[in-house]
N, C-alpha and C positions, 0 to 999 in steps of 0.2 A: 504493499499499500504506500509505503514511503516513496518507493521508486516511481510509482505511478503519479503521485502528487508532484514530485520534482519535475518529471517529464511534462506534465500538464502545465506546470507554472512557468517552465523555463525553455521548453523547446517548441518552436512554432512552425506550423505548416508541414509537419512531418508525421502524418498519421500512420504511414507504413512503418517507418523506422521505429516509432513508438510501440506499435503493436508487436512487431517482430521481436524487438529487444525485451519487452515485458515478458512475453511468452518464454523466450529463450532463457532469460536470466532466472525467472521464477522456477521454471522447469528444472534448470540446473541446480539452483541453490536448494530446492526441496528434494533432490535426489540424493539419498544417503551414500550410493556408490555409483557415480557416473562411469560409463565405459571409456570415456576419453575426455580430455579437457574441452572447455567451450571455446569455440573458434568462430569469431564474427569478422566479416569483412564489409566495411562500410564504404559506400561509393557515392560520389556526387560532386557537384560544382563546389567551388570555394564558398565559404561563409554560409553553408546550409546547416551547419550544426553537428558535423562529424566529431570534431574535437571536443565540443561541448558535451555531446552524448557520452563519449568515452570517459570524460571526467566524472560525469554524474555516476556512471557505472562503477568507476574505480572507488568513488566515495561510498557506494553501496557496500562494498566488500571491505574496504579500509577507510574508516571515516576521514583520515587525513588526506585521502585522495592522492593527488600527484605529489604531495609532500611526504607521503608515506614511503618507508624504505622497502615496502613490499609491492610498490607500483613502479613499473619501469617504462620510461618513454624513450623510444629510439627514433631519431630523425635520419632518414636515408642520406641526406646531403651532409649531415654533420658527422654521423657515426660510421657510415660506409661510403666515403666519397670516392675512393679510387678503384677503377675497374681492375687494375692489375693486382689488387690486394684481396680479391674475393676469397681465396683460399684461407687467408689469415682471419678475415672477418668471420668466416664460417665457424672456425675453431673458437674464436673469442666468444662468439654468440652462444655456441653450445656450452662452453665452460660457465659463462655467466648465468645462462638459464639453469643449468644443472645445480650451480651453487645456490642460486636464489630460491629454487623450488625445494632444495634440501633444507634450507633455513625456514621456509614458509610455503607449505604446499598449496595455499591459495593465493599465490603470487599473481599479479596482473601484468601482462606485457603488452604495451601499445606500440605498434610500428606505424609511424606517420610517414607521409610522402612515398607510399608504396609505388607510386607511378614513377618515382625517381630512383628506385632501388635497382642495382645491377642484377640482371637475371642470374639466378643460381644462389645468391646470397640466402634468400629466405628458405631455400630447400634444406638449409642446415637444420631448421627447426622441425623438419618432418618427423623424425623419430619420436619427438616429444608429443606430437599431436595425434599420433596413431593409437589404435586400440590395444595398447600393451598394458599388462598388469604393472610392470615396472621396467625401466631402462637402467641397467647397472645399479639395481637396488633402489632407485628413486621412482616414485610414482608421480605422474604429472596430471593425474586425472581430475584434480580439483583446481588446477590452474586455469587462468582465462587469457586467451590471445585475442587481441583486436588489431585488425589491419585497417588503416585509413587511406583512402586513395581517391584521386580525381579521375582516375581511369574509369570509363564507363559513364562519366557524367554527361557526355554528349548524347549517349544512347538514352539515358534517363530523360534528359531535357527534350529530346525529340518525342519521346513517348507522351510526356506531359503535354507537349504543345499539340500532338495529334488529338489527345482527349479534349483539350480546350477548343480546338478547331472544330471538332465534331459535336461540340455543344454538351459534352459529358462533364459531370461534376469531378473535380480534382479528387475528392474523397472516395470516389468510386474506382480509382486506380488500385489494383490489387497486386499482391506480391507476385502472383502467377503471370501478370502482364509484363513483369520486369526481370524476375529472377533468371529465367533461361537466357535472356539477352545478355545479362551481366556475366554469368559464369562463362559463357562461350566467348563473349566479347573480350573479357579481361584475359582469358587464357590465350587468345590469339592475338593480343595486342602487345607488340614488341616493347612498348613503353610502359608496361604495367607492373614490372617487378614480379608478377605472377606468370609471366609469359612461359607457356609450356611447363608450368610448375607441377611437380609430382603431387603437391598439396591439393591441387584442384583435381588432378588425374585420379587420386585416390579418394575423392570426395570427403576430404578431411575438414573442409569449411562447412560449418553447420548452417549458417545463413549468409547470403549475400544481402546486404541491407541497403536499399536504395534511398537516397536523399533527394527529394524533389527540388527543383529550382524555386526560389521564393518570389511571391508576388508582393506588389506594393503594400497590401494590407498586412503581410507578415513582417515586412520591414518596419512598419508602424508599430507593430506589437513589440519588436525588438527594442525600438526606441523608447516606448513606454516602460518596458521592463528595466531598461538601463537607467532611466530617470528615477524610477522607484528605488532601484538598488543603490543609487547615490543619495537617496533620501530627499529628492525634490517632489514637489507637487508636479503632476503631469500637466505639461502645458501643450495643448493640442496644436497651437500655432508652430511651436518648435518641432513637434512631431511631424507636421506637414512639411516644414521647411527641410528637415533632414531627409525625409522620404523623397522630396523633389530634387535633392542634390545627387541622388544616386542615379547611375545610368542603367537603362533597361534594354532588354532584347526580347524578341526579334526587332529589327529597326522599325518596321511599320507598326506592329501592334504594341510594342513596349510593355510586355506582360511581366517579364521576370527580371529581377535585379541581378546585374552582372556579377556583383561581389557578394550576393546574399546579404547578410547582416555584418559582413567583415569590418567595414569602416564606420559602423554606427558610433562606436565609442569615440573615435577621432573627431567625427563631425559634430558630436555632441559637445566636445571640449571646446570647439571653435564657438558654438552658439553660447556656451556658458560665459565666455569672455565678453560676448556682446551684452 
């Protein structure tokens, strides 16, 4: 219930991601002996809430969230930058995960920028994701792995736009409309970090979670939430002004925000000074 309340209050315009993640996490946490770790792959355009959702999830398991020593965030460009070091990264990653899960079986590992990850690096974690009792005496079955990626974002945006164009409600988009597109699209996308990955091949990803592009009304919700978080009264003129400063696509219809809610905080800072 706590997780649902957090998602309802803080994540906007993502009915699919919310449903999938609630089901996945509650099912996993209520299962006394899961057969494998929970593995979620979050996909969508920038600023749609992928990082945000993974933080909320991490806080569910370890209240200190990203500050907890049992929650680990990897950024592809920071932690695995060099193509010629892939072999070393794989060893380091395995040692790091093994050490941390030995210390805390419910460790959470978040891999951001999967679309910038060199192919092959992520396959290092395959042994930990599989249906094994234990690997070298360590059980990984209560750990959680989360991938974040812009890969597949264009497929999701196109599907959302098709729904809009044919007059269907955004809320009627279902997982089955998007999940097959995603798993195939990401597997075959040379820039996805999961390109021809054995993790997909072996069906080790429990859910591909699509994040839809955000409409103007969702941007406004983000602005209001941010104002409230800063302890201000919500000023609708400022809400409108910030939403107006965003750029929207497609060019003609201008339905979806280019950056989702990513620049809301910065834009609000400017209006604060005024």
